C-alpha positions in Angstrom: -9.6 -35.1 -19.4 -6.6 -32.8 -19.1 -5.6 -31.3 -15.8 -3.7 -28.1 -15.6 -1.7 -26.9 -12.6 -1.5 -23.2 -11.7 0.6 -21.7 -9.0 -0.9 -18.7 -7.2 1.4 -16.3 -5.2 0.7 -13.1 -3.3 2.4 -10.0 -4.8 1.4 -6.9 -2.8 -1.4 -5.4 -0.8 -3.4 -2.2 -1.3 -5.3 -0.7 1.7 -8.4 -2.7 0.6 -7.2 -5.8 -1.2 -4.5 -8.5 -1.5 -3.2 -9.0 -5.1 -1.8 -12.2 -6.6 0.0 -13.5 -9.6 -0.7 -16.8 -11.4 1.9 -18.9 -13.1 1.3 -21.8 -15.5 4.3 -24.0 -16.7 6.7 -21.4 -15.4 5.1 -18.5 -17.3 3.2 -15.7 -15.6 -0.3 -15.7 -17.0 -1.8 -13.3 -14.6 0.4 -10.5 -13.3 -1.9 -8.7 -10.8 -5.3 -9.7 -9.7 -7.4 -9.9 -6.5 -9.3 -12.8 -8.2 -6.4 -14.8 -9.7 -8.1 -18.2 -10.1 -10.8 -17.1 -12.4 -8.5 -14.7 -14.2 -6.2 -17.6 -14.8 -9.1 -19.6 -16.2 -9.7 -16.8 -18.7 -6.0 -16.7 -19.6 -5.9 -20.5 -20.2 -9.1 -20.4 -22.2 -7.6 -17.6 -24.4 -4.8 -20.1 -25.2 -7.3 -22.6 -26.4 -6.9 -24.9 -23.4 -9.7 -27.0 -21.9 -10.1 -29.3 -19.0 -9.7 -29.1 -15.2 -7.5 -26.6 -13.3 -5.9 -27.3 -10.0 -4.7 -24.2 -8.1 -1.7 -24.5 -5.7 0.2 -22.3 -3.2 3.9 -22.2 -2.8 5.2 -25.2 -0.8 1.8 -26.9 -0.5 1.5 -30.3 -2.2 -2.2 -30.4 -2.6 -4.5 -28.0 -4.5 -6.5 -25.5 -2.5 -9.1 -25.1 -5.3 -10.1 -27.3 -8.2 -12.1 -25.9 -11.1 -13.6 -28.8 -13.0 -14.1 -27.0 -16.2 -11.9 -24.0 -17.0 -14.3 -22.7 -19.7 -17.0 -22.4 -17.0 -14.5 -20.9 -14.6 -13.5 -18.3 -17.2 -17.1 -17.1 -17.0 -17.0 -16.5 -13.2 -15.6 -14.0 -10.8 -15.4 -13.8 -7.1 -17.4 -10.9 -5.6 -16.9 -9.5 -2.1 -17.7 -6.3 -0.4 -17.9 -5.0 3.1 -21.6 -5.9 3.5 -21.6 -9.5 2.0 -19.6 -12.7 2.2 -17.8 -13.7 -1.0 -20.0 -15.1 -3.7 -19.5 -16.2 -7.3 -20.9 -14.0 -10.1 -20.9 -14.0 -13.8 -17.8 -12.3 -15.2 -18.2 -9.4 -17.6 -15.4 -7.4 -19.3 -15.2 -3.8 -18.4 -17.2 -1.5 -20.7 -15.7 1.7 -22.1 -16.7 3.7 -19.1 -15.0 1.2 -16.7 -18.3 0.4 -15.0 -19.6 -3.1 -14.8 -23.2 -3.7 -13.8 -23.6 -6.2 -11.0 -25.6 -9.1 -12.3 -27.9 -11.2 -10.0 -26.3 -14.3 -8.6 -28.0 -17.5 -9.7 -27.7 -20.9 -8.2 -26.4 -22.2 -11.6 -23.6 -19.6 -11.6 -22.5 -20.5 -8.0 -21.2 -24.0 -8.2 -21.0 -25.9 -11.5 -17.3 -25.4 -12.2 -16.1 -25.9 -8.6 -15.2 -29.3 -7.1 -16.0 -29.9 -3.5 
């Protein structure tokens, strides 16, 4: 199984969120995201890649997150609001009105792609 390495770096902060960039093999694949890991999985999947993805921070030698199957990771997003702790939800592209309905979180969507 192929393992891909992605570097995640903070870029800037808005009043409510921290934004990040994701770099793969020296190329920026995600320019601005508050959920860069799963956005990077979608970018890698769009390139036709498969396998495992390890996410690193600058100057840290070990991954802080491992997604065992980038195709599964591409279908997830992190969801967080002021009333709830972060959870994993199914990713959906924005519709034409820019509104995405919030799907129910299932146990199957929470953990299959993540390594402990």
